[in-house]
Backbone as numpy.savetxt, mean C-alpha at the origin, in Angstrom:
# Nx Ny Nz CAx CAy CAz Cx Cy Cz
-19.78 0.03 -21.25 -20.23 -1.48 -20.68 -18.93 -2.74 -20.77
-18.13 -2.20 -21.62 -16.63 -3.03 -21.21 -16.31 -2.86 -20.28
-15.92 -1.75 -19.75 -15.29 -1.45 -18.41 -15.91 -1.87 -17.32
-17.46 -1.99 -17.30 -18.39 -2.83 -16.37 -17.85 -4.21 -16.41
-18.22 -4.81 -17.50 -17.83 -6.17 -17.74 -16.25 -6.82 -17.21
-15.30 -5.69 -17.64 -13.88 -6.13 -16.87 -13.96 -5.97 -15.26
-14.55 -5.30 -14.80 -14.58 -5.13 -13.15 -15.30 -6.26 -12.88
-16.68 -6.61 -13.48 -17.13 -7.79 -12.84 -16.34 -9.30 -12.95
-15.50 -9.18 -13.85 -14.64 -10.37 -14.41 -13.82 -10.37 -13.00
-13.26 -8.98 -12.92 -11.98 -8.94 -11.95 -12.82 -9.79 -10.57
-13.60 -9.15 -9.94 -14.63 -9.62 -8.74 -15.03 -11.03 -8.81
-15.50 -11.42 -9.88 -15.54 -12.86 -10.11 -14.34 -14.03 -9.66
-13.29 -13.51 -10.39 -11.81 -13.94 -10.20 -11.57 -13.98 -8.60
-11.71 -13.03 -8.26 -11.31 -12.95 -6.83 -12.10 -13.38 -5.69
-13.41 -13.70 -6.21 -14.57 -14.62 -5.58 -14.21 -16.15 -5.57
-13.61 -16.20 -6.76 -13.39 -18.09 -6.89 -12.19 -17.97 -6.47
-11.14 -17.44 -6.72 -9.51 -17.99 -6.71 -9.15 -17.71 -5.28
-9.42 -16.78 -4.54 -9.08 -16.39 -3.46 -9.81 -17.79 -2.37
-11.02 -18.09 -2.37 -11.21 -19.14 -1.29 -10.73 -20.33 -1.75
-10.19 -20.56 -2.85 -9.97 -21.84 -3.56 -8.07 -21.94 -2.96
-7.47 -20.62 -3.12 -6.12 -20.36 -2.81 -6.18 -20.81 -1.33
-7.03 -20.18 -0.49 -7.06 -20.10 0.70 -7.09 -21.63 1.32
-8.02 -22.64 0.79 -7.86 -23.79 1.33 -6.86 -24.74 1.07
-5.97 -24.27 0.26 -4.63 -24.97 -0.19 -3.36 -24.50 0.56
-3.46 -22.80 0.75 -2.11 -22.08 1.41 -2.55 -22.16 2.91
-3.65 -21.73 3.25 -3.70 -21.30 4.79 -3.46 -22.50 5.37
-3.88 -23.71 5.02 -3.10 -24.69 6.38 -1.87 -24.78 5.80
-1.22 -24.57 5.11 0.50 -24.94 4.85 0.64 -23.81 5.77
0.61 -22.86 5.80 0.82 -21.53 6.32 0.81 -21.47 8.04
-0.21 -22.41 8.30 -0.52 -22.52 9.49 0.26 -23.48 10.23
0.65 -24.22 9.45 1.27 -25.77 9.98 2.73 -25.16 10.07
3.24 -24.59 8.69 4.69 -24.21 8.80 5.24 -23.23 9.68
3.84 -22.29 9.60 4.32 -20.59 10.14 5.25 -20.01 9.38
5.28 -20.75 7.72 5.92 -19.85 6.95 5.43 -18.86 6.06
5.28 -17.85 5.73 4.42 -17.05 5.34 4.73 -16.68 3.99
5.85 -17.27 3.37 6.25 -17.04 1.88 5.55 -17.33 0.85
4.69 -18.18 0.96 3.79 -19.24 -0.05 2.41 -18.40 0.25
1.99 -17.96 0.90 0.90 -17.08 1.21 1.13 -15.78 0.38
2.34 -15.25 0.96 2.60 -14.00 0.40 2.43 -13.94 -1.20
3.42 -14.82 -1.43 3.64 -14.78 -3.38 2.41 -15.08 -3.76
1.51 -16.17 -3.14 0.03 -16.42 -4.14 -0.85 -15.34 -4.33
-0.55 -14.42 -2.93 -1.49 -13.16 -2.72 -1.35 -12.13 -3.90
0.32 -12.06 -4.21 0.75 -11.09 -5.19 0.19 -11.50 -6.36
0.51 -12.85 -6.85 0.25 -13.30 -8.05 -1.68 -12.83 -7.80
-2.17 -12.99 -7.03 -3.75 -12.90 -7.58 -3.77 -11.64 -7.52
-3.49 -10.47 -6.90 -3.56 -9.09 -7.19 -3.15 -8.59 -8.60
-2.17 -9.35 -8.95 -1.68 -8.54 -10.04 -2.62 -9.24 -11.17
-2.97 -10.47 -11.16 -4.19 -10.92 -12.20 -5.53 -10.14 -12.03
-5.87 -9.68 -10.88 -6.94 -8.82 -10.66 -7.17 -7.42 -11.59
-5.56 -7.01 -11.64 -5.27 -5.44 -11.84 -5.45 -5.93 -13.67
-4.97 -6.77 -14.19 -4.53 -6.98 -15.37 -5.93 -7.22 -16.07
-7.00 -7.76 -15.18 -8.09 -8.33 -15.78 -9.10 -7.05 -15.66
-8.83 -5.93 -15.07 -9.42 -4.59 -15.07 -9.00 -3.93 -16.30
-8.18 -4.43 -17.29 -7.60 -3.62 -18.15 -6.57 -2.87 -18.04
-5.91 -2.45 -16.72 -5.21 -1.56 -16.43 -3.70 -2.03 -16.85
-2.83 -1.10 -17.36 -1.52 -1.65 -17.59 -0.57 -0.67 -16.51
0.61 -1.21 -16.23 1.46 -0.45 -15.39 2.55 -0.30 -15.73
3.15 0.97 -15.74 4.48 1.31 -16.12 5.06 2.00 -15.08
6.26 1.52 -14.47 7.32 2.11 -13.26 8.41 2.47 -13.79
8.72 3.93 -13.06 9.75 4.71 -12.99 10.95 4.59 -11.77
11.88 4.45 -11.53 12.75 5.06 -10.43 12.97 3.75 -9.91
12.39 2.71 -9.92 12.54 1.46 -8.84 14.01 1.12 -8.67
15.15 1.48 -9.70 16.30 1.21 -9.53 16.95 2.11 -8.74
16.19 3.25 -8.29 16.91 3.74 -6.87 16.91 3.49 -5.55
16.27 2.66 -5.28 16.25 1.80 -4.26 16.90 0.67 -3.96
17.65 0.38 -2.90 18.13 -0.89 -2.54 17.25 -2.30 -2.32
17.11 -3.21 -3.31 16.09 -4.00 -3.08 16.12 -4.99 -1.78
17.23 -4.68 -0.84 17.71 -5.22 -0.03 17.40 -4.61 1.44
17.06 -3.54 1.25 16.89 -2.33 2.09 15.39 -2.45 2.46
14.85 -2.21 3.71 13.91 -2.12 4.70 13.57 -0.53 4.51
12.10 -0.15 3.90 11.70 1.27 3.61 10.34 1.43 4.44
9.84 2.60 4.41 8.46 2.88 4.34 8.11 3.68 2.93
7.46 2.96 2.43 6.79 3.24 1.28 5.58 4.28 1.45
5.66 5.83 1.10 4.44 6.61 1.22 4.35 6.77 -0.09
2.61 6.97 -0.42 2.17 7.04 -1.80 1.03 8.17 -1.77
0.78 8.70 -2.83 -0.54 9.60 -2.60 -1.97 8.43 -3.13
-2.94 8.64 -2.83 -3.79 7.79 -2.74 -5.21 8.23 -3.32
-5.65 7.70 -4.69 -6.50 8.26 -5.46 -7.62 7.15 -5.81
-7.46 5.88 -5.64 -8.05 4.91 -6.43 -7.82 3.70 -5.45
-9.06 2.75 -5.72 -9.21 1.71 -5.04 -7.96 0.74 -5.51
-7.51 1.06 -6.68 -6.65 0.50 -7.47 -5.07 0.74 -6.77
-4.99 1.43 -6.11 -3.20 1.95 -5.84 -2.76 0.93 -5.00
-3.25 0.50 -3.62 -2.64 -0.75 -3.28 -2.17 -1.76 -3.96
-3.17 -2.23 -4.86 -3.21 -3.68 -5.20 -1.97 -3.61 -6.56
-1.78 -2.05 -6.89 -0.63 -2.14 -8.46 0.48 -1.89 -7.55
0.41 -1.35 -6.43 1.70 -0.87 -5.78 2.09 -2.07 -5.12
1.64 -2.47 -4.12 2.52 -3.47 -3.21 3.31 -4.53 -3.97
2.42 -5.21 -5.10 3.38 -6.32 -5.89 4.65 -6.18 -6.35
4.77 -4.64 -6.31 5.97 -4.06 -7.17 7.02 -3.62 -6.26
6.85 -3.74 -4.79 7.43 -3.27 -3.86 8.73 -4.73 -3.71
9.90 -4.42 -3.48 11.10 -5.44 -3.48 10.75 -5.99 -2.20
10.28 -7.25 -2.18 10.61 -8.28 -0.89 9.12 -8.08 -0.12
9.32 -8.47 0.76 7.91 -8.65 1.55 7.36 -7.52 2.29
6.41 -6.88 2.33 5.75 -5.61 2.69 4.29 -5.76 3.52
4.48 -5.05 4.64 3.37 -4.93 5.26 2.49 -3.72 5.32
1.10 -3.95 5.61 0.11 -2.74 5.42 -0.48 -2.58 6.58
-1.30 -1.24 7.13 -2.62 -1.01 7.70 -3.57 -1.32 7.68
-4.10 -2.22 8.57 -5.39 -2.83 7.95 -6.59 -2.33 9.12
-7.85 -1.93 8.76 -8.72 -1.67 9.69 -8.81 -2.62 11.14
-9.03 -2.32 12.05 -8.80 -3.00 13.30 -9.93 -4.31 13.26
-11.02 -3.79 12.53 -12.30 -4.64 12.54 -12.28 -5.68 11.90
-11.47 -5.78 11.05 -11.54 -7.20 10.10 -10.35 -8.10 11.15
-10.03 -7.68 12.08 -9.44 -8.93 12.74 -10.51 -9.50 13.78
-11.92 -9.23 13.88 -12.68 -9.96 14.44 -13.50 -11.22 14.13
-12.73 -11.37 12.69 -13.05 -12.88 12.21 -11.50 -13.86 12.06
-11.94 -15.00 13.03 -10.62 -15.54 13.84 -9.79 -16.10 12.69
-10.19 -16.79 11.42 -9.37 -17.29 10.58 -8.21 -16.05 9.69
-9.21 -15.16 9.45 -8.79 -13.85 9.18 -7.45 -13.14 10.13
-7.96 -13.36 11.58 -7.11 -12.76 12.24 -5.60 -13.37 12.59
-6.00 -14.69 11.98 -4.95 -15.44 12.29 -3.86 -15.50 11.06
-4.61 -15.20 9.92 -4.01 -15.07 8.72 -2.91 -13.41 8.67
-4.07 -12.57 9.18 -2.90 -11.44 9.50 -2.17 -11.37 10.28
-2.14 -11.89 11.16 -0.99 -11.80 12.61 -0.03 -12.72 11.56
0.10 -13.76 11.33 0.84 -14.71 10.32 1.60 -13.71 9.58
0.89 -12.59 8.85 1.59 -11.85 7.52 2.12 -10.81 8.33
2.01 -10.39 9.63 2.45 -9.26 10.14 2.30 -8.02 9.58
0.53 -7.86 9.35 -0.09 -6.76 9.20 -0.48 -5.97 10.37
-0.29 -4.77 10.00 -0.63 -3.69 11.35 -1.97 -3.32 11.50
-2.79 -3.63 12.79 -4.07 -3.21 12.49 -4.06 -1.85 13.36
-5.09 -0.95 12.64 -5.09 0.57 12.96 -6.66 0.66 13.44
-7.04 1.75 14.42 -8.16 2.41 14.80 -7.88 4.24 14.78
-8.22 4.45 13.74 -7.50 5.84 13.66 -8.49 6.86 14.89
-9.41 6.38 15.03 -10.38 7.36 15.74 -9.95 7.50 17.32
-9.13 6.63 17.76 -8.64 6.13 19.09 -7.16 6.69 19.14
-7.02 7.72 19.72 -5.02 7.86 19.81 -4.56 6.80 20.65
-5.00 6.50 21.33 -4.09 5.41 22.16 -3.80 4.13 21.43
-4.92 3.57 20.71 -4.85 2.57 19.65 -4.05 3.12 18.52
-4.30 4.09 17.85 -3.14 4.66 17.24 -1.57 4.38 17.34
-1.28 4.96 18.37 0.04 5.02 19.00 0.53 3.49 19.09
-0.03 2.39 19.65 0.00 1.24 19.54 0.30 0.43 18.21
-0.38 1.30 17.13 -0.23 0.79 15.81 1.29 0.95 15.41
1.53 2.16 15.79 2.86 2.80 15.37 4.16 2.04 15.99
3.74 1.59 17.48 4.50 0.59 17.63 5.05 -0.41 17.10
3.32 -1.03 17.29 3.45 -2.38 16.44 3.92 -2.41 15.06
4.00 -1.46 14.25 4.82 -0.92 12.78 6.19 -1.17 12.96
6.53 -0.74 14.04 8.09 -0.74 14.10 8.64 -1.94 14.35
7.69 -2.91 15.37 8.21 -4.03 15.34 8.34 -4.65 14.21
7.39 -4.70 13.24 7.48 -5.23 12.08 8.55 -5.12 11.27
8.67 -3.74 11.09 9.80 -3.52 10.60 11.04 -3.77 10.91
11.19 -4.06 12.31 12.57 -4.51 12.70 12.87 -5.98 12.51
11.80 -6.63 11.93 12.18 -7.97 11.13 12.61 -7.80 9.92
12.71 -6.54 9.36 13.06 -6.67 7.70 12.13 -6.47 6.84
10.72 -6.16 7.21 9.65 -6.23 6.43 9.36 -4.81 6.21
9.25 -4.24 4.96 8.58 -2.88 4.59 7.17 -2.46 5.24
7.00 -1.25 4.94 5.42 -0.90 5.21 5.19 -0.18 3.91
3.82 -0.44 3.83 3.51 0.61 2.89 2.29 1.41 3.55
2.30 2.82 3.37 1.50 3.89 3.89 1.28 4.99 3.32
-0.46 5.19 3.09 -0.99 6.17 2.87 -0.98 7.47 3.74
-0.13 8.28 3.60 -0.20 9.47 4.52 -1.15 10.47 4.52
-1.83 10.30 3.42 -3.42 11.01 3.59 -4.32 10.70 4.25
-4.09 9.26 4.38 -5.33 8.63 5.67 -6.36 7.94 4.69
-6.74 8.48 3.54 -8.00 7.99 2.80 -7.83 8.55 1.32
-8.57 8.09 0.56 -8.56 8.47 -0.86 -8.56 9.81 -1.13
-8.40 10.58 -2.04 -8.90 12.06 -2.56 -9.76 11.88 -3.35
-10.60 12.35 -3.23 -12.27 12.52 -4.28 -11.94 12.97 -5.33
-10.93 13.89 -5.85 -10.69 14.48 -7.05 -9.31 14.53 -7.42
-8.49 13.62 -6.89 -6.89 13.55 -7.37 -6.15 14.65 -6.76
-6.33 15.55 -6.24 -5.15 16.27 -5.56 -5.12 15.56 -4.23
-3.44 16.15 -3.86 -2.99 15.57 -2.67 -3.76 15.93 -1.44
-4.21 15.48 -0.30 -4.85 15.75 0.84 -3.78 16.09 1.88
-4.25 16.78 3.04 -3.20 17.21 4.07 -2.52 15.76 4.81
-1.48 15.77 4.70 -0.61 14.61 5.20 -1.25 14.42 7.02
-1.52 13.21 7.63 -1.71 12.84 9.00 -0.35 12.99 9.31
-0.13 12.67 10.74 1.45 12.91 11.49 1.93 11.83 11.83
1.09 10.84 12.17 1.22 9.34 12.18 2.73 8.76 11.55
2.48 8.49 10.50 3.30 8.12 9.50 4.77 8.56 9.80
4.57 9.90 10.08 6.05 10.49 10.36 6.84 10.42 11.43
6.05 10.33 12.44 6.37 9.85 13.79 6.94 8.51 13.60
6.20 7.76 13.39 6.94 6.33 13.09 8.35 6.25 12.28
8.38 7.34 11.10 10.01 7.30 10.65 10.49 8.06 11.56
10.34 9.20 11.82 11.23 9.75 12.87 11.72 9.00 14.11
10.77 8.13 14.94 11.27 7.24 15.73 11.96 6.06 15.49
11.93 5.62 14.38 12.44 3.89 13.65 13.90 4.35 13.13
13.72 5.69 12.29 14.83 5.61 11.70 15.20 5.29 10.29
14.16 4.39 9.75 13.63 3.87 8.72 13.32 4.71 7.65
14.32 4.83 6.27 13.89 5.89 5.32 12.62 5.68 4.45
12.16 6.79 3.76 10.92 6.62 3.31 11.64 7.09 1.83
10.42 5.98 1.13 10.62 6.25 -0.39 9.03 6.69 -0.78
9.37 8.09 -1.44 7.74 8.77 -1.69 7.48 7.83 -3.26
6.30 7.57 -3.04 5.91 7.10 -4.46 4.49 8.12 -4.81
4.79 7.91 -6.52 3.99 9.04 -6.87 2.93 7.97 -7.86
1.49 7.92 -7.84 0.67 7.31 -8.39 -0.20 7.96 -9.25
0.42 7.90 -10.48 -0.18 8.66 -11.80 -1.22 7.94 -12.62
-2.61 8.81 -12.53 -3.58 8.10 -13.81 -4.25 7.22 -13.10
-4.18 6.81 -11.97 -4.90 5.74 -11.19 -6.36 6.33 -11.25
-6.37 7.88 -11.02 -7.77 8.39 -10.50 -8.68 8.63 -12.05
-8.27 8.71 -13.20 -8.70 8.54 -14.15 -9.10 7.05 -14.62
-8.28 6.01 -14.19 -8.82 4.74 -14.39 -9.93 4.33 -13.82
-9.47 4.59 -12.25 -10.82 4.33 -11.14 -10.88 5.26 -10.26
-11.55 6.40 -10.51 -11.73 7.39 -9.29 -12.55 7.03 -8.13
-12.77 7.54 -6.81 -13.38 7.15 -5.76 -14.95 7.29 -6.25
-15.62 6.38 -5.56 -16.95 6.37 -6.21 -17.26 5.67 -7.23
-16.40 5.52 -7.93 -16.73 4.67 -9.10 -16.74 2.86 -9.17
-17.62 2.11 -10.20 -17.38 0.79 -10.00 -16.61 0.38 -11.12
-16.66 0.76 -12.28 -15.82 0.32 -13.42 -14.77 1.18 -14.12
-13.73 0.26 -14.08 -12.55 0.96 -14.07 -11.96 0.96 -15.64
-11.89 2.09 -16.15 -11.72 2.42 -17.59 -10.02 1.89 -17.88
-9.91 1.24 -18.91 -8.57 0.82 -19.37 -7.93 2.00 -19.45
-6.62 1.63 -19.15 -5.50 2.71 -19.05 -4.21 2.47 -18.57
-3.01 3.29 -18.49 -1.74 2.98 -18.28 -1.63 3.91 -16.84
-1.53 2.77 -15.74 -1.27 3.71 -14.52 0.54 3.90 -14.59
1.25 5.13 -14.08 2.58 4.96 -13.84 2.73 5.20 -12.21
3.61 4.71 -12.01 4.13 4.72 -10.70 5.60 5.40 -10.67
5.98 6.32 -10.02 7.11 6.79 -9.97 7.87 6.70 -8.68
8.78 5.66 -8.34 9.45 5.71 -6.93 10.54 7.04 -6.95
10.64 7.84 -5.92 11.49 8.69 -5.64 12.66 7.98 -4.74
13.81 9.09 -4.77 14.95 8.49 -4.06 14.35 8.40 -2.59
15.04 7.78 -1.72 14.90 7.31 -0.33 15.07 8.80 0.51
14.37 9.14 1.13 14.45 10.32 2.09 14.80 9.61 3.70
15.94 10.24 3.95 16.49 9.67 5.71 15.80 10.70 6.67
14.99 10.08 7.36 14.29 10.99 8.41 15.31 11.96 9.19
16.58 11.38 9.42 17.85 11.95 10.17 17.97 13.40 9.97
17.83 13.64 8.31 18.29 15.03 7.69 17.23 15.90 8.05
16.20 15.61 8.88 15.33 16.83 9.04 15.20 17.29 10.63
15.21 18.73 11.13 15.11 18.83 12.08 13.33 18.83 12.84
12.31 18.76 12.13 11.51 18.26 12.46 10.67 17.38 11.60
9.48 16.99 12.33 8.57 16.12 11.55 7.72 16.87 10.39
7.62 18.19 10.91 7.09 19.16 10.08 7.89 19.15 8.36
8.95 19.45 8.79 10.03 19.52 7.45 10.06 18.44 6.87
10.11 17.08 7.48 9.84 15.88 6.69 8.64 15.49 5.71
7.72 16.05 6.40 6.42 15.87 5.94 6.33 16.61 4.54
6.88 18.04 4.57 6.87 18.65 3.52 7.73 18.25 2.23
9.11 17.71 2.73 9.97 16.88 1.69 9.22 15.89 1.19
8.36 14.92 1.79 7.85 13.89 1.10 6.85 14.33 0.28
5.95 15.33 0.70 4.97 15.58 -0.10 5.20 16.43 -1.32
6.58 17.31 -1.31 7.02 17.86 -2.29 7.55 16.70 -3.50
8.35 15.80 -3.03 8.72 14.54 -3.49 7.41 13.95 -4.62
6.13 13.82 -3.92 5.50 12.78 -4.33 4.70 13.78 -5.26
4.39 15.12 -5.23 3.72 15.91 -6.05 4.56 16.41 -7.32
5.60 16.29 -7.36 6.62 16.70 -8.51 6.45 15.91 -9.54
5.86 14.49 -9.74 5.46 13.88 -10.76 3.93 13.92 -10.72
3.30 14.46 -10.33 1.75 14.71 -10.71 1.50 16.02 -12.06
0.47 15.88 -12.20 0.26 17.11 -13.17 0.38 18.43 -12.33
0.36 19.39 -12.76 0.79 20.88 -12.05 -0.35 21.11 -11.39
-1.51 20.90 -12.04 -2.99 21.28 -11.30 -3.42 20.45 -10.08
-2.38 19.11 -10.00 -2.67 18.44 -8.72 -1.71 18.36 -7.75
-0.80 19.28 -7.87 0.29 19.22 -6.57 0.09 19.69 -5.46
0.64 19.16 -4.69 0.21 19.70 -3.06 0.89 21.29 -3.06
């Protein structure tokens, strides 16, 4: 019952606070075209939402990356909590891939564009290529990218096969990849469940990987998979 009530409290918090924050922050952002206040407000909101679910967060290895650098952060993906836990911990502003369908709402589209989020349509190969190009443009502005190379959440906590798109992006742009391992988020909120169990999620940031050091994208994919797997329990490694 308590996990259920915590999740309800987190959802109600988002339902009340997000519209109120948007009422004040959106006009400021649209007038000034300065995204910093909107981004900072969003990070505070998602941090609070995670706290309301009873989830504690432990971080390892963040000191291995340059906070002023621009990176592609690639993580395993096993829970709806993964992005809201990871994104606020990444130094500086970060962009993500978002389903293109959400761009149909005019106000949302405007906010997403100002935030330099990248629309993605995975079933359309040409649209996927355009997403990679857009991600490259965003990163050229010094904005990080957060990507889930599996493309979807794992239903059993094991790493799924990686999609090639993020690695084409990394190889073409030359931006280093930071592998990140999410540990215990599957136990807290697995796919298909509503209520989050209280617990400690551990995020392990691994040393950056330079795409230029690999002869093929397949070798690069294998190196990232090995890094992410190394901090998982042995029975869940790739």
